[in-house]
C-alpha positions as CSV (number, residue, x, y, z in Angstrom):
1,M,0.0,0.0,0.0
2,R,1.1,3.6,-0.6
3,P,2.0,5.7,2.5
4,M,-0.9,7.4,4.2
5,P,0.3,11.0,4.7
6,V,-3.3,12.2,4.7
7,L,-4.1,10.1,7.7
8,A,-1.1,11.4,9.6
9,N,-2.1,15.0,8.8
10,V,-5.7,14.5,10.0
11,Q,-4.5,13.0,13.3
12,M,-2.1,15.9,13.8
13,E,-5.0,18.4,13.1
14,R,-7.1,16.6,15.7
15,T,-4.4,16.8,18.3
16,A,-3.9,20.5,17.5
17,A,-7.6,21.1,17.9
18,L,-8.0,19.3,21.2
19,P,-8.0,22.5,23.4
20,E,-10.7,24.0,21.2
21,K,-12.7,20.8,21.3
22,L,-12.5,20.6,25.1
23,A,-13.5,24.2,25.4
24,D,-16.5,23.7,23.1
25,N,-17.8,20.5,24.6
26,A,-15.6,18.7,27.1
27,F,-18.1,15.9,27.8
28,R,-18.4,14.8,24.2
29,T,-14.6,15.2,23.6
30,I,-13.6,13.1,26.5
31,T,-16.2,10.4,25.7
32,L,-15.6,10.1,22.0
33,D,-12.0,11.2,21.2
34,S,-10.3,7.8,21.2
35,L,-13.2,6.2,19.3
36,Q,-13.0,8.9,16.6
37,R,-9.3,8.5,16.2
38,R,-9.8,4.8,15.7
39,N,-12.4,5.6,13.0
40,A,-9.8,7.7,11.1
41,V,-7.6,4.6,11.0
42,L,-10.5,2.6,9.6
43,D,-10.9,5.2,6.9
44,A,-7.5,4.4,5.6
45,V,-8.4,0.7,5.4
46,F,-11.8,1.1,3.8
47,Y,-11.5,4.4,1.7
48,D,-9.2,5.9,-0.8
49,V,-8.0,8.6,1.6
50,N,-5.0,9.6,-0.6
51,V,-7.4,11.4,-3.0
52,I,-7.7,14.1,-0.2
53,T,-5.0,16.7,-0.3
54,A,-2.9,17.8,2.6
55,E,-4.4,21.3,2.2
56,E,-7.9,19.9,2.7
57,T,-7.3,17.9,5.8
58,P,-7.5,20.8,8.3
59,K,-11.2,21.2,7.3
60,L,-11.9,17.6,8.2
61,A,-10.8,17.6,11.8
62,F,-13.8,16.0,13.5
63,W,-14.4,19.0,15.8
64,L,-15.5,20.8,12.7
65,A,-17.1,18.0,10.6
66,R,-19.5,16.6,13.1
67,E,-22.0,13.8,12.5
68,G,-24.6,15.2,10.1
69,A,-22.2,17.7,8.6
70,I,-22.2,18.1,4.8
71,I,-19.0,18.1,2.8
72,L,-19.1,19.5,-0.7
73,V,-16.4,17.6,-2.6
74,P,-15.3,18.6,-6.2
75,P,-13.5,16.3,-8.5
76,T,-9.7,16.0,-8.3
77,G,-8.2,19.3,-9.5
78,G,-11.5,21.0,-9.3
79,G,-10.8,23.0,-6.1
80,S,-10.9,22.4,-2.4
81,L,-13.7,20.8,-0.5
82,D,-16.0,22.8,1.8
83,V,-17.6,21.7,5.1
84,F,-21.0,22.9,6.3
85,L,-22.2,22.1,9.8
86,T,-25.9,22.6,9.0
87,V,-28.3,21.9,6.1
88,N,-29.2,25.6,5.9
89,D,-25.6,26.6,5.6
90,Y,-25.1,24.2,2.8
91,L,-28.3,25.1,0.9
92,K,-27.3,28.8,0.9
93,K,-24.5,27.8,-1.4
94,T,-27.0,25.9,-3.6
95,A,-24.3,24.4,-5.8
96,P,-25.6,21.7,-8.1
97,V,-24.1,18.3,-7.3
98,G,-24.2,15.0,-9.3
99,A,-24.6,12.7,-6.3
100,L,-25.3,12.4,-2.5
101,A,-22.7,10.1,-0.9
102,I,-23.0,8.4,2.5
103,A,-20.0,6.4,3.8
104,G,-20.2,3.8,6.5
105,V,-17.9,1.3,8.4
106,G,-17.3,3.7,11.3
107,S,-16.2,6.4,8.9
108,S,-15.1,9.9,9.9
109,A,-15.2,13.0,7.8
110,L,-12.0,11.8,6.1
111,G,-13.7,8.6,4.8
112,A,-16.8,10.5,3.8
113,A,-14.8,13.0,1.8
114,A,-12.6,10.3,0.1
115,F,-15.7,8.3,-0.9
116,A,-17.3,11.4,-2.3
117,R,-14.2,12.4,-4.3
118,N,-14.1,8.9,-5.9
119,I,-17.7,9.5,-7.0
120,A,-17.0,13.0,-8.1
121,D,-14.1,11.8,-10.2
122,A,-16.3,9.3,-12.0
123,L,-19.0,12.0,-12.6
124,G,-16.7,14.9,-13.3
125,E,-18.8,17.1,-11.0
126,P,-19.1,17.9,-7.3
127,V,-20.7,15.5,-4.8
128,A,-22.3,16.2,-1.4
129,A,-21.2,13.8,1.4
130,V,-23.0,13.5,4.7
131,V,-20.8,12.6,7.7
132,S,-22.2,9.7,9.7
133,G,-21.4,7.9,12.9
134,Y,-20.0,10.4,15.4
135,G,-22.5,10.7,18.2
136,L,-22.8,9.0,21.5
137,A,-25.8,7.0,20.1
138,D,-23.2,5.3,17.9
139,I,-20.9,4.1,20.7
140,L,-22.1,0.5,20.6
141,T,-22.2,0.2,16.9
142,E,-19.0,2.1,16.2
143,A,-17.2,0.1,18.9
144,L,-17.8,-2.9,16.7
145,G,-16.5,-1.1,13.7
146,G,-19.8,0.1,12.4
147,F,-20.4,-2.8,10.1
148,F,-21.9,-5.7,12.0
149,F,-25.6,-6.5,12.0
150,F,-26.8,-3.1,10.8
151,G,-30.5,-3.8,11.3
152,A,-30.3,-5.0,14.9
153,L,-27.8,-2.4,16.0
154,N,-29.6,0.4,14.3
155,S,-32.6,0.1,16.7
156,I,-30.1,0.3,19.6
157,R,-28.6,3.3,18.0
158,H,-31.9,5.1,18.0
159,A,-32.6,4.2,21.6
160,F,-29.5,6.1,22.6
161,E,-30.0,9.0,20.2
162,P,-31.2,11.3,23.0
163,L,-27.7,11.2,24.5
164,D,-26.4,13.2,21.6
165,S,-29.0,15.9,22.2
166,F,-28.1,15.8,25.9
167,T,-24.5,16.6,25.2
168,K,-25.5,19.8,23.4
169,L,-26.4,21.2,26.8
170,F,-22.6,21.3,27.4
171,S,-21.6,22.8,24.0
172,Q,-20.6,26.4,23.3
173,S,-21.3,26.2,19.6
174,E,-24.4,23.9,19.2
175,E,-28.0,24.6,20.0
176,L,-30.6,22.2,21.1
177,E,-33.5,22.1,18.6
178,S,-37.0,22.1,19.9
179,D,-38.0,18.6,21.2
180,Y,-34.8,17.1,19.7
181,L,-34.0,15.6,23.1
182,W,-36.6,13.0,22.5
183,A,-35.7,12.3,18.8
184,R,-35.4,8.7,17.6
185,T,-33.8,9.5,14.3
186,S,-30.0,9.8,14.0
187,K,-28.4,13.0,13.0
188,D,-27.0,11.7,9.8
189,T,-30.4,10.4,8.7
190,E,-32.0,13.6,9.6
191,T,-29.5,15.5,7.5
192,V,-30.2,13.2,4.5
193,I,-34.0,13.7,4.9
194,A,-33.6,17.5,5.2
195,L,-31.5,17.7,2.0
196,L,-33.8,15.5,0.0
197,E,-36.9,17.4,1.1
198,D,-35.5,20.7,-0.2
199,Q,-36.2,21.4,-3.9
200,R,-32.8,23.1,-4.3
201,F,-31.2,19.7,-3.8
202,A,-31.8,17.3,-6.6
203,P,-28.8,14.9,-7.3
204,R,-29.5,12.2,-9.8
205,L,-27.4,9.6,-7.9
206,L,-27.8,8.5,-4.2
207,V,-24.8,6.5,-3.3
208,G,-24.0,4.6,-0.1
209,H,-21.2,2.3,1.1
210,S,-21.7,-0.3,3.8
211,K,-23.7,1.2,6.8
212,G,-24.2,4.3,4.7
213,N,-26.8,2.3,2.7
214,L,-28.8,1.8,5.8
215,V,-28.8,5.6,6.6
216,L,-30.1,6.2,3.0
217,S,-32.7,3.5,3.4
218,E,-34.0,5.0,6.7
219,A,-34.2,8.5,5.2
220,L,-36.2,7.3,2.2
221,Y,-38.6,5.2,4.3
222,A,-39.1,8.2,6.5
223,I,-39.9,10.5,3.5
224,E,-42.2,7.9,2.0
225,G,-44.1,7.6,5.2
226,E,-44.5,11.3,5.8
227,H,-44.5,12.8,2.3
228,P,-45.5,10.2,-0.3
229,P,-45.7,12.6,-3.3
230,L,-42.2,13.8,-2.5
231,A,-40.9,10.3,-2.3
232,E,-42.4,9.6,-5.7
233,A,-40.7,12.6,-7.1
234,I,-37.3,11.6,-5.7
235,A,-37.8,8.1,-7.0
236,A,-38.6,9.4,-10.5
237,R,-35.4,11.5,-10.7
238,S,-32.9,9.4,-8.9
239,R,-30.8,6.3,-9.3
240,I,-29.6,4.5,-6.1
241,V,-26.2,2.8,-6.0
242,T,-25.4,0.7,-3.0
243,I,-21.9,-0.6,-2.5
244,S,-20.9,-3.4,-0.2
245,A,-24.3,-4.0,1.4
246,K,-27.6,-4.9,-0.2
247,V,-30.2,-3.0,1.9
248,G,-33.9,-2.8,1.2
249,M,-35.3,0.4,-0.1
250,P,-38.9,1.5,-0.3
251,T,-40.7,-0.4,-3.1
252,L,-41.3,2.7,-5.2
253,F,-37.5,3.2,-5.6
254,K,-37.0,0.7,-8.4
255,D,-33.9,2.2,-10.0
256,V,-31.4,0.6,-7.7
257,I,-28.0,-0.8,-8.6
258,D,-26.3,-3.0,-6.0
259,V,-22.6,-3.4,-6.1
260,M,-20.8,-6.2,-4.2
261,G,-17.3,-7.6,-4.0
262,A,-17.1,-11.3,-4.8
263,W,-15.2,-11.9,-1.5
264,D,-17.1,-9.5,0.7
265,W,-18.4,-11.6,3.6
266,F,-18.7,-8.4,5.7
267,G,-21.2,-7.0,3.3
268,A,-22.9,-10.4,2.9
269,L,-23.5,-10.5,6.7
270,N,-25.4,-7.3,6.4
271,S,-27.2,-7.8,3.1
272,R,-30.7,-9.0,2.4
273,P,-30.3,-12.5,0.8
274,D,-33.4,-11.9,-1.5
275,I,-31.7,-9.0,-3.2
276,R,-29.4,-9.9,-6.1
277,A,-26.2,-8.0,-6.8
278,D,-26.3,-6.2,-10.1
279,I,-22.5,-5.7,-10.3
280,V,-20.2,-8.3,-8.7
281,V,-16.6,-7.1,-8.6
282,P,-14.2,-10.0,-9.0
283,H,-11.7,-10.7,-6.2
284,A,-12.9,-7.7,-4.2
285,W,-13.6,-7.3,-0.5
286,H,-15.4,-4.6,1.6
287,S,-12.8,-1.9,1.1
288,T,-12.9,0.8,-1.5
289,N,-9.2,1.6,-1.2
290,P,-7.5,0.6,-4.5
291,D,-4.3,0.0,-2.5
292,F,-5.8,-2.6,-0.3
293,P,-3.5,-5.7,-0.2
294,F,-3.7,-8.1,-3.1
295,G,-5.9,-5.7,-5.1
296,T,-9.1,-6.6,-3.3
297,G,-10.4,-3.1,-3.0
298,I,-13.5,-2.0,-5.0
299,S,-12.7,0.8,-7.4
300,V,-15.5,3.3,-6.7
301,P,-15.0,5.3,-9.9
302,K,-15.2,2.2,-12.0
303,A,-18.3,0.9,-10.1
304,I,-20.1,4.3,-10.5
305,T,-19.2,4.5,-14.2
306,Q,-20.6,1.1,-14.8
307,A,-23.7,1.6,-12.6
308,I,-24.8,4.8,-14.3
309,T,-24.5,3.3,-17.8
310,M,-26.2,-0.1,-17.2
311,E,-29.9,-0.7,-17.4
312,G,-30.1,-2.7,-14.2
313,R,-33.6,-2.4,-12.8
314,T,-34.2,0.9,-14.6
315,P,-37.7,1.1,-16.2
316,P,-37.4,1.1,-20.0
317,A,-38.8,4.6,-20.4
318,R,-35.9,6.0,-18.4
319,A,-33.1,3.7,-19.4
320,A,-32.2,5.5,-22.6
321,R,-32.0,8.8,-20.8
322,F,-29.2,7.6,-18.6
323,S,-26.9,7.3,-21.6
324,A,-26.5,11.1,-21.5
325,I,-26.1,11.3,-17.8
326,L,-22.5,12.4,-17.8
327,D,-22.6,14.8,-20.7
328,A,-25.7,16.8,-19.8
329,P,-26.4,16.4,-16.1
330,Q,-28.8,19.3,-15.7
331,R,-30.7,18.4,-18.9
332,T,-31.0,14.8,-17.6
333,I,-32.4,15.9,-14.2
334,A,-35.0,18.1,-15.9
335,A,-36.0,15.2,-18.2
336,L,-36.3,12.7,-15.3
337,R,-38.5,15.0,-13.3
338,Q,-41.0,14.9,-16.2
339,T,-41.1,11.1,-16.2
């Protein structure tokens, strides 16, 4: 494997930020610091972290990119990434993006940004990534690495979600939303819901990796239950690509491409056996790091390129329109909305 200078830079930035983190919220910092440092190490195993530049790493220190934060990631050479702590802050920028990306496997902001950059490089346009798995509600699931038994652990995660709201009482920079103390939906899922509910945010691809697929599924089920017409509109304009875990989506979302590594038993443990894989990557495991030993990492750019050009489960009336998905993104989005 190549050296991981980016990982070292991120860990140095976190150490430098420790006094500020303690001043902002000592309770959360003391509780989660060691777990979050471990997650950055996992990022180097499961994500292509070397696509993030040394100049970008200071923005990804976890005291800035909290759970539910949004990272706007341009393609390689297309400028530096930006971090937004709230949905409103991000939507003020209203930059069009080709995809929404959600990483998993105990990922930090570094893993989320690396996953999004791989997708952005495949599309040739910016991607919005949601940071997941950084709250106290995730302690049990993240202590196991964030990738064992998603369904069962997810219910436990929600049971502990009020703890995250409780810690805001100790924070200098976060405010407690009305009634959020009793919420049962995780912050990353709430962020995905808020983005998809806003008409200014209309990516044509929704992409998850590992546990990120579950976050996306939860958000879509919530939207379907509360706003059925909106769910239908999202389903009409979007293609879902799941990588490394086949998770059930609402039935109206028929345009789904599931990507699995042929040797991915981690993903198989957390996949529905009744869902077939549309793309099986030979000799690949759960990692998306191309430098993973023996070449067993899934190439996200290749998987995305294949996923957006194949028919898969795409209804025939829309299949032909995906052939122009890279060349005319805005035209494609407008056409899909009319389907």
